[in-house]
C-alpha positions as CSV (number, residue, x, y, z in Angstrom):
1,M,-18.3,-9.0,17.4
2,A,-16.5,-9.4,20.8
3,E,-18.7,-10.4,23.7
4,S,-16.2,-9.1,26.3
5,T,-15.2,-5.5,27.1
6,N,-11.7,-6.0,25.7
7,V,-10.9,-7.0,22.2
8,R,-8.2,-9.7,21.9
9,I,-5.8,-9.4,19.0
10,I,-2.9,-11.4,17.5
11,L,-0.3,-9.4,15.6
12,I,1.5,-11.5,13.0
13,G,4.7,-9.8,11.9
14,C,6.3,-7.0,13.9
15,G,8.8,-5.3,11.6
16,P,9.6,-1.6,11.3
17,H,6.1,-0.7,10.0
18,A,4.3,-2.6,12.8
19,K,6.5,-1.1,15.5
20,R,5.9,2.4,14.2
21,I,2.2,2.0,13.5
22,Y,0.4,-1.0,14.9
23,L,2.0,-1.3,18.4
24,P,1.4,2.4,19.3
25,A,-2.1,2.4,17.7
26,L,-3.1,-0.7,19.7
27,Q,-1.5,0.6,22.9
28,R,-3.5,3.9,22.8
29,L,-6.8,2.0,22.6
30,A,-8.1,1.2,26.1
31,N,-10.2,-1.8,25.1
32,V,-7.5,-3.9,23.3
33,E,-5.5,-6.8,24.6
34,L,-2.5,-7.6,22.3
35,S,-2.5,-11.3,23.3
36,L,0.2,-12.6,21.0
37,I,2.9,-11.4,18.6
38,I,4.4,-13.8,16.0
39,E,7.8,-13.0,14.4
40,L,10.7,-14.8,12.8
41,K,13.3,-16.4,15.0
42,E,16.1,-14.1,13.6
43,K,14.1,-11.0,14.8
44,E,13.8,-12.3,18.4
45,Q,16.5,-10.1,20.0
46,D,15.3,-7.0,18.2
47,L,11.7,-7.5,19.3
48,L,12.4,-8.4,22.9
49,E,13.8,-4.9,23.3
50,H,10.1,-3.9,23.5
51,G,9.6,-6.5,26.3
52,E,8.7,-4.1,29.1
53,Q,5.9,-2.3,27.2
54,L,4.6,-5.7,26.0
55,K,5.0,-7.6,29.3
56,N,1.4,-9.0,29.1
57,T,1.8,-10.2,25.5
58,D,2.9,-13.7,24.5
59,F,5.7,-14.0,21.9
60,W,6.2,-16.8,19.3
61,F,9.3,-16.9,17.2
62,I,9.0,-19.2,14.2
63,D,11.0,-20.4,11.2
64,A,10.4,-18.6,7.9
65,F,8.1,-20.3,5.3
66,E,6.5,-19.5,2.0
67,N,3.1,-20.0,0.4
68,T,1.5,-22.4,2.8
69,L,1.2,-22.3,6.6
70,P,3.0,-25.3,8.1
71,E,0.5,-27.8,9.5
72,H,2.0,-27.7,13.0
73,L,1.8,-23.9,13.1
74,F,-1.8,-24.0,11.7
75,R,-2.9,-26.3,14.6
76,R,-1.0,-24.4,17.3
77,L,-2.4,-21.1,16.2
78,S,-5.9,-22.4,16.0
79,E,-5.7,-23.9,19.5
80,Y,-4.4,-20.6,20.8
81,V,-7.3,-18.7,19.2
82,H,-10.0,-20.9,20.8
83,K,-8.2,-21.1,24.2
84,N,-7.7,-17.4,24.5
85,R,-11.0,-16.3,22.7
86,I,-9.2,-14.2,20.1
87,D,-11.4,-11.8,18.2
88,G,-9.1,-10.6,15.4
89,V,-5.7,-10.8,13.7
90,I,-3.5,-8.1,12.2
91,I,-1.3,-9.5,9.4
92,A,1.8,-7.4,8.9
93,T,4.2,-9.9,7.4
94,E,6.2,-10.2,4.3
95,P,3.5,-10.2,1.6
96,M,4.4,-13.6,0.2
97,V,2.7,-15.1,3.3
98,H,-0.3,-12.8,3.5
99,V,-2.6,-15.4,1.8
100,A,-1.4,-18.3,4.0
101,Y,-2.2,-16.4,7.2
102,S,-5.5,-15.0,5.8
103,L,-6.7,-18.5,4.9
104,W,-5.9,-19.7,8.4
105,A,-7.7,-16.7,9.9
106,L,-10.8,-17.3,7.7
107,E,-10.8,-21.0,8.7
108,N,-11.0,-19.8,12.3
109,K,-13.7,-17.2,11.6
110,L,-11.5,-14.3,12.7
111,N,-11.8,-10.7,11.8
112,I,-8.8,-9.7,9.7
113,L,-6.8,-6.5,9.1
114,L,-4.3,-7.2,6.3
115,D,-1.4,-5.1,5.2
116,K,-1.2,-4.3,1.5
117,P,-0.7,-5.8,-1.0
118,I,-3.1,-8.7,-0.6
119,S,-0.5,-11.0,-2.2
120,T,2.6,-11.2,-4.3
121,Y,5.1,-13.8,-5.3
122,R,8.9,-14.3,-5.2
123,N,9.1,-14.4,-9.0
124,V,6.2,-12.2,-10.0
125,T,8.2,-10.1,-12.5
126,T,9.1,-13.2,-14.5
127,S,6.3,-15.8,-14.0
128,P,3.0,-15.3,-15.8
129,E,1.4,-17.8,-13.4
130,S,2.5,-15.8,-10.4
131,A,1.3,-12.6,-11.8
132,N,-2.1,-14.1,-12.5
133,N,-2.2,-15.7,-9.1
134,I,-2.4,-12.2,-7.5
135,L,-5.9,-12.0,-8.9
136,M,-6.7,-15.7,-8.2
137,D,-5.6,-15.2,-4.6
138,Y,-8.1,-12.4,-4.2
139,L,-10.9,-14.4,-5.7
140,D,-10.1,-17.4,-3.4
141,L,-10.0,-15.2,-0.3
142,M,-13.3,-13.6,-1.3
143,E,-15.0,-17.0,-1.8
144,K,-13.9,-18.2,1.6
145,Y,-14.8,-14.9,3.3
146,V,-18.4,-15.1,1.8
147,E,-18.7,-18.7,3.2
148,V,-17.7,-17.5,6.7
149,Q,-20.4,-14.8,6.6
150,K,-23.1,-17.5,6.3
151,N,-22.3,-18.5,9.9
152,K,-20.7,-15.5,11.5
153,E,-20.4,-11.8,10.6
154,T,-16.8,-10.9,10.4
155,V,-14.8,-8.2,8.7
156,F,-11.8,-8.4,6.4
157,I,-10.1,-5.0,6.0
158,I,-7.2,-4.1,3.7
159,N,-4.9,-1.4,5.1
160,S,-5.2,1.1,2.3
161,Q,-4.8,4.2,4.3
162,R,-5.5,6.8,1.7
163,R,-9.2,5.8,2.0
164,F,-9.0,7.3,5.5
165,H,-7.1,10.5,4.6
166,D,-9.2,13.7,4.9
167,G,-7.5,15.3,1.9
168,F,-8.3,12.4,-0.4
169,E,-11.9,12.3,1.0
170,F,-12.2,16.0,0.2
171,V,-11.1,15.5,-3.4
172,K,-13.5,12.6,-3.9
173,S,-16.3,14.9,-2.6
174,Q,-15.4,17.6,-5.1
175,L,-15.4,15.0,-8.0
176,N,-18.7,13.7,-6.9
177,E,-20.2,17.1,-6.6
178,V,-19.3,18.1,-10.2
179,A,-20.4,14.7,-11.5
180,K,-23.9,15.2,-10.0
181,K,-24.1,18.7,-11.6
182,T,-22.9,17.7,-15.0
183,G,-23.0,13.9,-15.4
184,C,-19.3,14.0,-16.4
185,P,-17.0,11.5,-14.8
186,A,-13.2,11.8,-14.5
187,T,-11.7,11.7,-18.0
188,F,-8.0,11.5,-17.1
189,I,-6.1,10.7,-13.9
190,Q,-2.3,10.9,-13.6
191,A,-0.8,9.5,-10.3
192,Y,2.8,9.9,-9.3
193,H,4.5,8.5,-6.2
194,C,8.2,8.5,-5.4
195,D,9.6,6.9,-2.2
196,G,12.8,9.0,-2.5
197,Q,15.1,6.0,-1.8
198,W,18.7,5.6,-2.9
199,R,20.0,2.1,-2.5
200,L,23.5,1.3,-3.4
201,P,24.1,-1.7,-5.7
202,S,25.2,-4.2,-3.0
203,E,22.2,-3.3,-0.9
204,I,19.9,-4.1,-3.8
205,V,21.3,-7.6,-3.7
206,T,21.1,-8.1,0.1
207,Q,18.3,-6.0,1.6
208,E,15.3,-8.0,2.6
209,Y,13.1,-5.1,3.7
210,H,11.0,-3.9,0.8
211,P,13.3,-6.2,-1.3
212,Y,14.1,-6.5,-5.0
213,C,16.0,-9.7,-4.5
214,Y,12.8,-11.8,-4.3
215,G,11.7,-10.9,-7.8
216,Y,9.2,-8.2,-6.9
217,G,9.6,-4.5,-6.1
218,K,7.8,-1.2,-6.0
219,G,4.5,-2.4,-7.3
220,S,4.4,-4.9,-4.4
221,H,5.7,-2.4,-1.8
222,S,3.8,0.9,-1.7
223,G,2.4,0.6,-5.2
224,Y,-0.9,-1.0,-4.2
225,H,-1.9,2.2,-2.3
226,I,-1.7,4.1,-5.6
227,F,-3.6,1.5,-7.6
228,D,-6.3,1.7,-5.0
229,T,-6.4,5.5,-4.8
230,V,-6.7,5.9,-8.6
231,Y,-9.6,3.5,-8.5
232,Q,-11.2,5.3,-5.6
233,L,-10.8,8.7,-7.4
234,Y,-12.4,7.4,-10.6
235,K,-15.2,5.6,-8.8
236,S,-16.2,8.8,-6.8
237,S,-16.8,10.6,-10.1
238,I,-19.2,8.1,-11.5
239,I,-23.0,8.9,-11.6
240,G,-25.5,6.6,-13.2
241,D,-24.3,4.3,-15.9
242,K,-21.1,6.1,-16.8
243,M,-18.7,3.5,-15.3
244,A,-16.3,1.9,-17.7
245,D,-16.9,-1.8,-18.4
246,E,-13.4,-2.8,-19.6
247,M,-9.8,-1.8,-19.1
248,E,-6.5,-2.4,-20.9
249,I,-3.2,-2.2,-19.1
250,I,0.3,-1.7,-20.4
251,S,3.4,-1.3,-18.2
252,S,7.1,-0.7,-18.3
253,F,9.6,-1.4,-15.5
254,V,13.1,-0.1,-14.6
255,Q,14.8,-3.1,-12.9
256,P,18.1,-3.2,-11.1
257,N,20.1,-4.0,-14.2
258,G,18.8,-0.8,-15.8
259,F,19.6,1.2,-12.6
260,F,23.2,-0.1,-12.8
261,K,23.5,1.5,-16.3
262,Q,22.3,4.8,-14.9
263,L,25.0,4.8,-12.2
264,N,28.0,2.4,-12.5
265,A,30.9,1.7,-10.2
266,N,33.0,4.6,-11.7
267,D,30.2,7.0,-11.1
268,Y,29.9,6.0,-7.4
269,K,33.7,6.4,-7.0
270,K,33.4,10.0,-8.3
271,I,30.6,10.6,-5.7
272,F,32.1,8.8,-2.7
273,G,35.8,8.5,-3.6
274,E,37.8,5.3,-3.3
275,A,36.1,4.6,0.0
276,Y,33.2,3.3,-2.1
277,S,35.2,0.1,-2.6
278,E,34.4,-0.8,1.0
279,V,30.7,-1.3,0.3
280,A,31.0,-2.5,-3.3
281,K,30.7,-6.3,-2.8
282,W,30.3,-7.1,-6.5
283,S,31.5,-5.7,-9.8
284,D,29.1,-4.2,-12.4
285,E,29.4,-7.4,-14.4
286,E,28.7,-9.6,-11.4
287,L,25.7,-7.5,-10.4
288,N,24.2,-7.9,-13.9
289,V,24.2,-11.7,-13.4
290,L,23.0,-11.6,-9.8
291,C,20.1,-9.2,-10.5
292,K,18.9,-10.5,-13.8
293,D,15.4,-11.4,-12.4
294,F,15.1,-9.0,-9.6
295,G,12.0,-6.9,-8.9
296,E,11.1,-3.5,-10.3
297,I,12.7,-0.3,-8.9
298,D,10.4,2.0,-10.9
299,L,7.3,1.4,-12.9
300,S,5.0,3.2,-15.3
301,S,1.6,2.1,-16.6
302,I,-1.2,3.4,-18.7
303,I,-4.6,2.0,-18.1
304,N,-7.2,2.5,-20.8
305,L,-10.8,2.6,-19.6
306,I,-13.4,1.5,-22.1
307,K,-17.2,1.7,-22.3
308,D,-19.2,0.1,-25.1
309,D,-15.9,-0.5,-27.0
310,Q,-14.9,3.2,-26.8
311,T,-12.1,4.7,-24.7
312,V,-13.6,7.0,-22.1
313,A,-10.6,7.7,-19.9
314,N,-6.9,7.1,-19.5
315,L,-5.2,6.5,-16.2
316,S,-1.4,7.1,-15.9
317,I,0.4,5.6,-12.9
318,N,4.1,6.3,-12.3
319,L,5.8,4.8,-9.3
320,L,9.4,5.2,-8.3
321,H,11.7,4.0,-5.6
322,N,14.7,5.7,-7.1
323,G,14.1,9.5,-6.9
324,F,15.2,12.6,-5.1
325,A,16.5,11.5,-1.7
326,G,18.3,12.9,1.3
327,R,20.9,10.2,1.6
328,T,24.6,11.3,1.6
329,W,26.2,8.3,3.2
330,M,27.5,4.9,2.1
331,H,26.5,2.6,4.9
332,P,22.7,2.1,5.3
333,G,21.0,3.3,8.5
334,T,19.3,1.0,11.0
335,D,15.8,2.3,10.1
336,L,15.0,1.3,6.6
337,Y,11.4,2.3,6.9
338,K,11.5,6.1,7.5
339,G,15.3,6.5,7.9
340,N,18.1,6.1,5.4
341,G,17.3,9.4,3.6
342,R,13.9,8.6,2.4
343,I,11.9,11.6,1.2
344,K,8.4,11.1,-0.3
345,H,6.8,12.9,-3.2
346,E,3.3,12.3,-4.4
347,S,1.0,14.1,-6.9
348,Y,-2.2,13.6,-8.8
349,Q,-3.8,15.4,-11.8
350,I,-7.5,14.6,-12.2
351,Q,-9.4,16.0,-15.2
352,Q,-13.2,16.0,-15.2
353,G,-13.9,16.9,-18.8
354,P,-14.2,20.7,-19.4
355,F,-15.6,21.2,-15.9
356,Q,-12.9,20.6,-13.3
357,N,-9.2,20.0,-12.8
358,I,-8.0,18.9,-9.3
359,Q,-4.3,18.7,-8.5
360,I,-2.9,17.1,-5.4
361,H,0.7,18.0,-4.5
362,A,2.5,16.4,-1.5
363,Y,6.2,17.0,-1.4
364,Q,8.5,16.5,1.5
365,G,11.9,18.2,1.5
366,T,13.7,16.4,4.2
367,D,14.0,13.0,5.7
368,K,13.8,14.3,9.3
369,H,10.2,13.2,9.9
370,D,10.2,12.6,13.7
371,I,11.4,16.1,14.8
372,N,8.4,17.8,16.4
373,N,8.0,21.0,14.5
374,G,4.3,20.9,14.5
375,V,2.0,20.3,11.6
376,E,4.5,21.4,8.8
377,D,2.1,21.8,5.9
378,H,4.3,24.1,4.0
379,L,6.1,23.0,0.7
380,G,8.7,20.6,1.8
381,G,7.2,20.0,5.2
382,K,6.5,16.5,6.4
383,N,2.7,17.1,6.0
384,H,2.7,19.1,2.8
385,F,-0.5,18.4,1.1
386,D,-1.9,21.1,-1.2
387,V,-5.1,20.7,-3.3
388,F,-5.8,23.0,-6.2
389,V,-9.3,23.0,-7.6
390,F,-10.0,24.6,-11.0
391,R,-13.7,24.9,-12.0
392,N,-15.5,26.0,-15.1
393,P,-17.8,28.9,-14.3
394,I,-20.8,26.7,-15.1
395,V,-20.1,24.7,-11.9
396,S,-18.2,27.2,-9.7
397,N,-21.3,29.0,-8.5
398,G,-19.5,32.3,-8.9
399,G,-16.6,31.1,-6.7
400,H,-13.0,31.9,-7.2
401,S,-11.0,29.6,-9.4
402,P,-8.6,28.1,-8.6
403,E,-9.2,27.4,-4.9
404,K,-6.2,26.3,-2.9
405,Y,-6.6,24.0,0.2
406,Q,-3.7,23.1,2.5
407,F,-3.3,20.2,4.9
408,S,-4.4,22.3,7.8
409,D,-7.6,23.1,6.0
410,L,-8.4,19.5,5.4
411,A,-6.8,17.5,8.3
412,G,-9.8,17.2,10.6
413,Q,-9.1,15.5,13.9
414,F,-5.4,15.2,13.2
415,S,-4.8,18.9,12.5
416,N,-2.8,19.4,15.7
417,D,-0.9,16.1,15.4
418,S,2.8,16.5,14.7
419,M,3.0,13.0,13.2
420,I,3.2,12.5,9.4
421,K,-0.4,12.6,8.3
422,M,-0.1,9.4,6.2
423,E,1.0,7.6,9.4
424,S,-1.7,9.0,11.6
425,V,-4.4,7.8,9.3
426,K,-3.0,4.3,9.7
427,F,-4.0,4.7,13.3
428,K,-7.5,5.4,12.1
429,V,-7.5,2.1,10.1
430,V,-6.7,0.3,13.3
431,E,-9.4,2.2,15.3
432,D,-12.0,1.3,12.7
433,F,-11.1,-2.3,12.9
434,I,-11.3,-2.4,16.7
435,D,-14.5,-0.3,16.6
436,F,-16.2,-3.1,14.6
437,L,-14.9,-5.8,16.9
438,S,-16.2,-4.0,20.0
439,G,-19.6,-3.3,18.4
440,K,-19.1,0.5,18.0
441,K,-19.4,0.4,14.2
442,T,-21.2,-1.7,11.7
443,K,-19.6,-3.4,8.7
444,E,-21.2,-0.8,6.4
445,Q,-19.4,2.0,8.1
446,L,-15.9,0.6,7.4
447,R,-14.1,2.1,4.4
448,S,-11.7,-0.5,3.2
449,R,-13.4,-3.9,3.2
450,I,-11.9,-6.6,1.0
451,D,-15.0,-6.7,-1.2
452,D,-14.2,-3.3,-2.7
453,H,-10.6,-4.2,-3.8
454,L,-11.2,-6.3,-7.0
455,I,-10.2,-3.4,-9.3
456,P,-6.9,-2.5,-7.7
457,V,-6.0,-6.2,-7.5
458,K,-6.7,-6.5,-11.2
459,I,-4.5,-3.4,-11.9
460,M,-1.6,-4.9,-9.9
461,S,-1.9,-8.3,-11.5
462,G,-2.2,-6.7,-15.0
463,I,0.8,-4.5,-14.5
464,Y,3.0,-7.5,-13.8
465,R,1.5,-9.5,-16.6
466,S,2.0,-6.7,-19.1
467,H,5.7,-6.4,-18.1
468,I,6.3,-10.1,-18.5
469,H,4.7,-10.2,-22.0
470,R,6.7,-7.1,-23.1
471,K,10.0,-8.7,-21.9
472,A,9.1,-11.8,-24.0
473,K,8.3,-9.5,-27.0
474,E,4.7,-10.6,-27.0
475,D,1.5,-8.5,-27.1
476,C,1.7,-6.7,-23.8
477,V,-1.8,-5.2,-23.6
478,V,-3.6,-7.0,-20.7
479,K,-7.4,-6.8,-20.7
480,Y,-9.9,-7.2,-17.9
481,N,-13.5,-6.4,-17.2
482,F,-13.8,-3.2,-15.2
483,D,-16.3,-4.2,-12.5
484,S,-16.6,-5.1,-8.9
485,K,-19.5,-7.4,-9.1
486,I,-18.0,-9.7,-6.6
487,A,-19.0,-7.2,-4.0
488,E,-22.6,-8.1,-4.5
489,L,-21.9,-11.5,-2.9
490,V,-21.3,-9.9,0.5
């Protein structure tokens, strides 16, 4: 924990997400010094536009790299840490370098807040080794993190913000309550998340923000949040020895070449007219060659949970980039994070045997997220989040069924915040991180420590492995132990 009043932080990566979340979150905390921001050289002009509000912050602009931190950068960063008594690092880079920076931070015994996913690879949809390395990376980081704890107590947090969302916390409490009354765990979970993006074919080739061109896609973008949420929902329903001990994973991807068959060049010309030729850099035939090994646009997966060789639950995960969107224009906007017509839809169905069904429905209806119209928890509002709870009379205690809860019923301290709730909870992640560094919270009070992420990492790794085996016409069922025993090391 920090010995000084102020906590000194390095922010590595300052793209659209960091500008929208990390910078304002840090700036509204009085006891934080943002000592250094590291970004790629090609982003220098863009970032220096924030120069006035970051006048006490150092900037380093570096060349891009992959996999391993260059030795000269490793040394320079380590010297900066010791000279400036840095307490922690926020890693918000392209995920292919998450592990490189995390290993450096562990070597320097720093506290870490890491964006999701923990790792991914340029060719993860085609390389079995890369898909397996997602799990190996996690185990390697955990081993080194445990070693650090022998000499210094630090924290390693994964920014999985649904763990901080009052609505999801409420649902977990409802599952746990019925589990305690009946002994019955969750027996089925269906999760659906759609980013509501519409990228035109040439953009699929060229865009490097949440890219497909590097050989990974939706599962490595926002997908990790859903993998983790499904695990958290299931775990909250377990009492006693009911936890599954194995899982089997099977997956199916829609990749760009499949997307091009859904909408071809002639279809786009019908929609946009002959002007579409202005943005069509490649023919359909050329696109099929260029995008042969690109990352997934949409994915579906079934996860079979097994105990004592018997299936006890099925988890269904459906994740889409390509879905209902608000885009009507040909040229992409400048904001590829929350702009460009993006409209998010998310839902969950959780069955708890004959005793309880909980449904979560969160559907935006417009891409105008920054207009201050208040909370907006109605259907289509930016903070729409309805929870329906159906209970068997045995466990309802005479209560009405179903019960409906809205965002404003569950939002806690953010109930008067006009921000998108899912963004405001990201501020809470940063606050928890800083609270630990400044001694206000203990490690046990933190909600998303790395030692509780083994299962979602296995799900992510297994989903890619299953896809690769299926494409090779091999047995595509991937099997893992369903446990988090590594947590006992910490």
